[in-house]
C-alpha positions as CSV (number, residue, x, y, z in Angstrom):
1,M,-54.2,5.9,-76.3
2,K,-53.3,4.8,-72.8
3,T,-52.7,1.5,-70.7
4,L,-54.2,0.5,-68.2
5,T,-53.5,-2.2,-65.7
6,I,-56.2,-3.3,-62.7
7,L,-55.4,-4.7,-60.0
8,G,-58.2,-6.2,-58.2
9,S,-60.3,-6.5,-61.8
10,T,-63.0,-8.9,-60.4
11,G,-63.7,-6.6,-57.4
12,S,-66.7,-4.0,-57.9
13,I,-64.1,-1.1,-58.5
14,G,-62.4,-3.4,-61.0
15,R,-65.4,-3.9,-62.7
16,S,-66.5,-0.5,-62.9
17,T,-63.4,0.4,-64.4
18,L,-63.8,-1.8,-67.1
19,E,-67.2,-0.3,-68.1
20,V,-65.3,3.1,-68.1
21,V,-62.6,1.5,-70.7
22,S,-65.8,0.4,-72.8
23,H,-67.1,3.4,-72.6
24,L,-64.2,5.3,-73.3
25,S,-63.4,2.6,-75.8
26,R,-61.0,4.9,-78.2
27,G,-59.0,6.3,-75.4
28,F,-57.9,3.6,-73.1
29,R,-57.0,0.0,-73.7
30,V,-56.2,-2.8,-70.8
31,G,-52.6,-3.9,-70.4
32,G,-53.0,-5.9,-67.3
33,L,-55.4,-7.6,-65.0
34,A,-54.9,-8.8,-61.3
35,A,-57.5,-10.7,-59.4
36,K,-57.4,-13.2,-56.3
37,S,-59.2,-16.2,-57.1
38,N,-62.5,-15.5,-59.4
39,V,-61.1,-17.3,-62.1
40,R,-64.0,-17.4,-64.3
41,L,-64.5,-13.8,-64.3
42,L,-60.9,-13.1,-64.9
43,V,-61.3,-15.3,-67.8
44,E,-64.6,-13.4,-69.3
45,Q,-62.6,-10.3,-68.7
46,A,-59.2,-11.6,-70.2
47,E,-61.3,-12.6,-73.1
48,R,-62.8,-9.4,-73.8
49,F,-60.0,-7.0,-73.2
50,H,-56.9,-8.8,-74.5
51,P,-54.4,-8.0,-71.5
52,S,-50.8,-9.1,-72.3
53,L,-50.6,-10.0,-68.3
54,V,-53.0,-11.6,-66.0
55,S,-52.1,-12.4,-62.4
56,L,-54.0,-14.9,-60.1
57,E,-53.2,-15.7,-56.2
58,G,-52.0,-19.4,-56.6
59,K,-51.1,-22.1,-59.2
60,I,-54.4,-23.9,-58.8
61,Q,-56.2,-21.0,-59.9
62,A,-53.4,-20.0,-62.6
63,D,-53.9,-23.8,-64.1
64,E,-57.5,-23.1,-64.0
65,F,-57.5,-19.8,-66.2
66,K,-55.1,-21.4,-68.5
67,R,-57.4,-24.7,-69.0
68,L,-60.6,-22.1,-69.6
69,Y,-59.3,-19.1,-71.5
70,R,-59.6,-19.0,-75.2
71,G,-58.3,-15.3,-76.3
72,P,-55.1,-14.3,-77.7
73,A,-51.5,-15.2,-75.9
74,L,-50.6,-13.7,-72.7
75,R,-48.6,-14.1,-69.6
76,V,-50.3,-15.7,-66.5
77,F,-48.4,-15.0,-63.4
78,Y,-49.6,-16.3,-59.8
79,G,-48.4,-16.3,-56.2
80,P,-47.3,-13.5,-53.8
81,E,-45.5,-11.3,-56.6
82,A,-47.6,-11.7,-59.1
83,S,-50.2,-8.5,-58.4
84,L,-46.7,-6.9,-58.2
85,E,-45.6,-8.1,-61.8
86,A,-48.9,-6.6,-62.9
87,A,-48.1,-3.3,-61.0
88,K,-45.1,-2.7,-62.8
89,L,-46.0,-3.7,-66.3
90,E,-43.8,-1.4,-68.7
91,E,-46.6,-0.7,-71.2
92,A,-49.1,0.5,-68.5
93,D,-49.4,4.1,-68.1
94,I,-52.0,3.9,-65.3
95,V,-52.6,1.6,-62.6
96,V,-56.2,1.4,-60.7
97,S,-55.1,0.3,-57.4
98,A,-58.5,-1.8,-56.3
99,I,-57.2,-5.0,-54.3
100,S,-59.0,-4.8,-50.6
101,G,-57.3,-4.3,-47.6
102,I,-53.6,-4.3,-46.4
103,S,-52.8,-6.9,-49.6
104,G,-52.7,-4.1,-52.1
105,L,-50.1,-2.2,-50.3
106,R,-46.6,-3.6,-51.9
107,A,-48.6,-3.4,-55.7
108,T,-49.3,0.1,-55.2
109,L,-45.8,1.0,-53.9
110,A,-44.4,-0.9,-56.8
111,A,-46.5,0.7,-58.9
112,A,-45.4,4.1,-57.1
113,E,-41.7,2.9,-57.7
114,T,-42.4,3.0,-61.4
115,G,-43.4,6.4,-61.9
116,K,-47.0,5.7,-63.4
117,R,-50.2,7.6,-62.5
118,I,-51.9,5.8,-59.6
119,A,-55.7,5.9,-59.6
120,L,-55.8,4.8,-56.0
121,A,-59.0,2.9,-54.7
122,N,-57.0,1.0,-52.2
123,K,-57.1,3.6,-49.1
124,E,-55.5,1.1,-46.7
125,S,-52.2,1.6,-48.8
126,M,-52.4,5.6,-47.8
127,V,-53.5,4.5,-44.4
128,T,-50.8,2.5,-43.3
129,A,-48.1,3.7,-45.4
130,G,-49.2,7.3,-46.4
131,K,-45.5,8.7,-45.7
132,L,-43.8,5.8,-47.3
133,L,-46.0,5.8,-50.6
134,L,-45.9,10.0,-51.0
135,E,-42.3,9.5,-50.7
136,T,-41.7,6.8,-53.2
137,A,-44.1,8.6,-55.7
138,S,-41.8,11.6,-55.3
139,R,-39.1,10.1,-55.8
140,S,-40.3,8.7,-59.0
141,G,-42.6,11.2,-60.5
142,A,-45.4,8.8,-60.1
143,E,-48.8,10.6,-59.8
144,I,-51.3,9.5,-57.0
145,L,-55.2,10.3,-57.9
146,P,-58.3,9.7,-55.7
147,V,-60.7,7.2,-56.6
148,D,-63.1,7.3,-53.8
149,S,-65.9,9.6,-54.5
150,E,-65.0,11.7,-51.2
151,H,-61.5,12.2,-52.0
152,S,-62.2,12.8,-55.6
153,G,-64.6,15.1,-54.6
154,I,-62.0,16.9,-52.4
155,F,-59.6,17.0,-55.4
156,Q,-62.0,18.7,-57.4
157,C,-63.0,21.3,-55.2
158,L,-59.3,22.0,-53.9
159,A,-58.3,22.9,-58.0
160,G,-56.6,26.4,-57.9
161,V,-57.2,26.6,-54.1
162,Q,-54.1,27.8,-52.2
163,P,-53.5,25.7,-48.9
164,K,-53.7,28.5,-46.8
165,E,-57.2,29.6,-48.0
166,V,-58.3,26.1,-46.6
167,R,-60.0,26.0,-43.5
168,R,-61.6,23.0,-43.4
169,V,-62.4,19.8,-45.3
170,I,-65.9,17.4,-44.9
171,L,-66.2,14.3,-45.7
172,T,-69.7,13.3,-46.0
173,A,-70.9,9.7,-44.9
174,S,-74.2,7.8,-46.0
175,G,-74.5,6.5,-42.2
176,G,-75.2,3.3,-43.7
177,P,-77.7,0.6,-43.2
178,F,-78.0,1.6,-39.4
179,L,-78.0,5.2,-39.2
180,R,-81.1,5.2,-37.4
181,T,-80.8,2.2,-35.9
182,P,-80.9,2.6,-31.8
183,T,-77.6,1.6,-30.2
184,A,-79.1,-1.1,-28.5
185,D,-80.4,-2.6,-30.9
186,L,-76.7,-3.2,-32.9
187,E,-76.0,-6.3,-31.1
188,K,-78.9,-8.1,-32.8
189,K,-78.2,-6.9,-36.3
190,T,-76.7,-9.8,-38.7
191,V,-74.5,-9.9,-41.4
192,S,-77.0,-9.7,-44.0
193,E,-78.6,-6.5,-42.5
194,A,-75.1,-4.9,-42.2
195,L,-74.6,-5.8,-45.8
196,A,-77.9,-4.3,-47.1
197,H,-76.4,-0.7,-47.8
198,P,-78.8,2.0,-48.9
199,R,-76.8,3.5,-51.7
200,W,-73.7,2.1,-52.7
201,K,-73.1,-1.3,-54.1
202,M,-69.8,-2.3,-52.9
203,G,-67.7,-5.3,-51.8
204,R,-68.3,-7.0,-48.3
205,K,-65.6,-5.5,-46.3
206,V,-65.8,-2.0,-47.1
207,T,-69.9,-2.3,-46.7
208,V,-69.3,-3.5,-43.3
209,D,-66.9,-0.9,-43.0
210,S,-69.7,1.5,-44.0
211,A,-72.0,0.1,-41.3
212,T,-69.4,1.1,-38.7
213,L,-68.4,4.3,-40.5
214,M,-64.8,3.0,-39.9
215,N,-64.8,3.3,-43.8
216,K,-65.2,7.4,-43.0
217,G,-62.5,6.9,-40.1
218,L,-59.9,5.6,-42.9
219,E,-60.9,8.1,-45.4
220,L,-60.0,10.9,-42.8
221,I,-56.6,9.2,-42.3
222,E,-56.1,9.0,-46.0
223,A,-57.4,12.5,-46.8
224,R,-54.6,13.8,-44.3
225,W,-51.9,12.5,-46.3
226,L,-53.3,13.1,-49.8
227,F,-53.9,16.3,-49.1
228,D,-51.4,17.3,-46.4
229,L,-53.9,18.5,-43.7
230,R,-53.7,18.6,-40.5
231,P,-56.1,16.6,-38.0
232,D,-58.3,20.1,-36.9
233,Q,-58.8,20.7,-40.5
234,L,-60.6,17.3,-41.3
235,D,-64.2,16.5,-40.2
236,V,-66.9,14.0,-41.0
237,L,-70.8,14.5,-41.7
238,V,-73.5,12.3,-42.3
239,H,-75.5,12.9,-45.5
240,P,-78.1,10.1,-46.4
241,Q,-78.4,10.9,-49.9
242,S,-75.1,10.7,-51.0
243,I,-75.2,13.6,-53.4
244,V,-72.6,15.8,-52.4
245,H,-69.6,13.8,-51.9
246,S,-67.2,16.3,-50.0
247,L,-67.3,20.0,-48.7
248,V,-64.0,22.1,-48.3
249,E,-64.8,25.3,-46.2
250,L,-62.4,28.4,-47.2
251,R,-61.0,31.1,-44.6
252,D,-63.6,33.5,-45.7
253,G,-66.6,31.4,-44.8
254,S,-67.3,30.0,-48.7
255,V,-68.3,26.3,-49.0
256,L,-67.5,24.3,-52.0
257,A,-69.2,21.2,-52.7
258,Q,-68.6,18.2,-55.2
259,L,-72.4,16.8,-56.3
260,S,-72.9,13.7,-58.3
261,R,-74.9,10.7,-58.5
262,T,-74.1,7.7,-56.8
263,D,-71.9,6.1,-58.8
264,M,-68.5,5.0,-58.7
265,R,-67.9,5.5,-62.3
266,L,-67.5,9.1,-62.3
267,P,-64.5,9.5,-60.0
268,I,-63.1,6.7,-61.8
269,Q,-63.6,8.1,-64.9
270,F,-62.1,11.0,-63.6
271,A,-58.9,9.8,-62.2
272,L,-58.3,8.2,-65.7
273,T,-59.0,11.0,-67.9
274,Y,-57.8,13.8,-65.5
275,P,-57.5,17.0,-66.5
276,L,-59.9,16.4,-69.0
277,R,-63.6,15.7,-68.7
278,E,-65.5,13.1,-70.7
279,D,-69.3,12.4,-71.0
280,P,-70.3,10.1,-68.3
281,P,-71.8,6.8,-69.2
282,F,-75.1,7.6,-67.3
283,P,-77.4,10.7,-67.2
284,S,-76.1,13.8,-65.4
285,L,-77.2,14.5,-61.9
286,D,-80.8,16.2,-62.4
287,L,-80.9,18.6,-59.3
288,T,-84.8,18.7,-59.6
289,E,-84.6,15.3,-58.4
290,V,-82.9,15.9,-55.4
291,R,-85.7,16.3,-52.8
292,S,-83.8,17.5,-50.0
293,L,-80.0,17.6,-48.9
294,E,-79.4,16.8,-45.0
295,F,-76.5,16.6,-42.7
296,Y,-76.3,15.5,-39.3
297,P,-72.9,15.1,-37.1
298,A,-71.9,11.9,-36.4
299,D,-72.7,9.9,-33.3
300,A,-69.4,9.2,-32.1
301,A,-71.0,7.2,-28.8
302,K,-73.0,4.8,-31.8
303,F,-70.0,4.6,-33.7
304,P,-66.9,4.5,-31.6
305,L,-64.4,3.5,-34.6
306,L,-64.8,7.0,-36.1
307,G,-63.6,8.2,-32.6
308,L,-60.3,5.8,-32.7
309,A,-59.6,6.9,-36.5
310,R,-59.5,10.5,-35.5
311,R,-57.3,9.2,-32.4
312,A,-54.6,8.0,-35.1
313,L,-54.4,11.3,-36.7
314,E,-52.6,12.5,-33.6
315,E,-50.8,9.2,-33.0
316,P,-47.4,7.8,-34.4
317,S,-48.1,5.9,-37.8
318,S,-47.9,2.6,-36.4
319,F,-51.3,3.1,-34.4
320,S,-53.0,3.5,-38.1
321,V,-51.6,0.1,-39.3
322,A,-52.9,-1.4,-35.7
323,L,-56.0,0.2,-36.7
324,N,-56.4,-1.0,-39.9
325,A,-55.1,-4.4,-39.2
326,A,-57.3,-5.1,-35.9
327,N,-60.4,-3.7,-38.1
328,E,-60.0,-6.0,-41.0
329,E,-59.5,-9.0,-38.7
330,A,-62.6,-8.0,-36.6
331,V,-64.6,-7.3,-40.0
332,E,-63.8,-11.0,-40.9
333,A,-64.9,-12.5,-37.8
334,F,-68.3,-10.7,-38.1
335,L,-68.8,-11.6,-41.5
336,Q,-67.7,-15.6,-40.5
337,G,-70.3,-15.3,-37.4
338,R,-68.1,-15.1,-34.7
339,L,-68.1,-11.7,-33.5
340,P,-71.7,-9.8,-33.1
341,F,-72.0,-6.6,-35.1
342,P,-70.8,-4.0,-32.1
343,G,-68.1,-6.7,-31.3
344,I,-66.1,-5.3,-34.0
345,A,-65.3,-2.1,-32.3
346,R,-64.7,-3.8,-29.0
347,A,-61.9,-5.9,-30.6
348,V,-60.4,-3.0,-32.6
349,A,-60.5,-1.3,-29.2
350,G,-59.0,-3.8,-27.3
351,A,-56.1,-4.4,-29.8
352,L,-55.2,-0.9,-29.5
353,K,-55.3,-0.7,-26.0
354,M,-52.4,-3.2,-26.2
355,H,-50.4,-1.4,-29.2
356,H,-47.5,0.8,-28.3
357,S,-47.4,3.4,-30.9
358,R,-44.4,4.3,-32.7
359,E,-43.0,5.5,-36.3
360,A,-43.3,2.6,-39.0
361,E,-40.7,3.9,-41.6
362,S,-40.3,0.9,-43.9
363,L,-42.6,-1.9,-45.8
364,E,-41.5,-4.6,-43.5
365,E,-42.1,-2.8,-40.2
366,I,-45.5,-1.9,-41.4
367,L,-46.2,-5.6,-42.5
368,S,-44.8,-6.7,-38.9
369,L,-47.0,-4.2,-37.2
370,D,-50.2,-5.3,-39.3
371,A,-49.1,-9.1,-38.1
372,E,-49.0,-8.1,-34.6
373,A,-52.1,-6.4,-34.2
374,R,-54.1,-9.5,-36.1
375,R,-52.6,-12.0,-33.9
376,T,-54.0,-9.8,-30.8
377,V,-57.4,-9.7,-32.5
378,Q,-57.6,-13.3,-32.9
379,H,-56.3,-13.7,-29.4
380,L,-59.3,-11.3,-28.0
381,I,-61.9,-13.2,-30.4
382,H,-60.9,-16.5,-29.1
């Protein structure tokens, strides 16, 4: 029996993880749940899965939780350090890191310090602090397994492959809702249109990132750290069907691919059960239903954020921190109606023009650089 802590339990990855736990009921139990402010859903989750600990953003949310909760006794934490308590829960064997954005970095690092397995869905942790996170995991013996479908696919394809045999790793992108939209028409696209993803059901921020292809840019940076790859070994192809999640090209010209249904429960389950595989909570992929598999080069002119992410692969680490922070602020401004859709890329590019790249070695320095980039974007927007 393995015990899980889920950071971000009320988000899309957290909810899917709990579905997987229900499916694998005899192998896993929930020890801790960390949420931001969705109190009612957290109450439902706690009453069903009986964790020993929950955490929330603030005292108001914690008090509401205590008022509504009718399950077995548990500990309730709140405030800036609450998710760290969940991440360090002694009884937990696996921490699912699914808090959105850089907000999940400190808790992910705390989990790495304890030597637990980390099922990593918070790509921003690796994007902004890849070196620090890997060094921390190396010291403690923590194991980091990717939950993103693309990185899970790479991990599976690389099993048994020597690093010297890898020529190229290719991440696939659905292309988002605006794949076939002329560039000139993007200025008029609304928030609801940007959130209408054709393949995946995700949170608002990551869905907008998919529309700009920034999600794929962040995944390039994450893959660089996860798999110790050079920038010239990383590539992106647009694959609208989202059946092939990743490809690995070997030096002899062979190409390995991981295919599955577009369902996040599969990579989540693999990260929990690895190195074993279990039956999925849904039917397997039926190749006779797959009419075609299309692949296209990504349009750098239409999706300029992808180009900025490629540049981050070559720059000192602070560039990735600033890129991520500027994007988070610009996406939030778009969601609030303060920026048009192409304004996201313009704001990020403007902030990076004012950034002086350098190596970011510590958590404090990373968070300082993050705050600086956010202030720059807010200034540019206003």
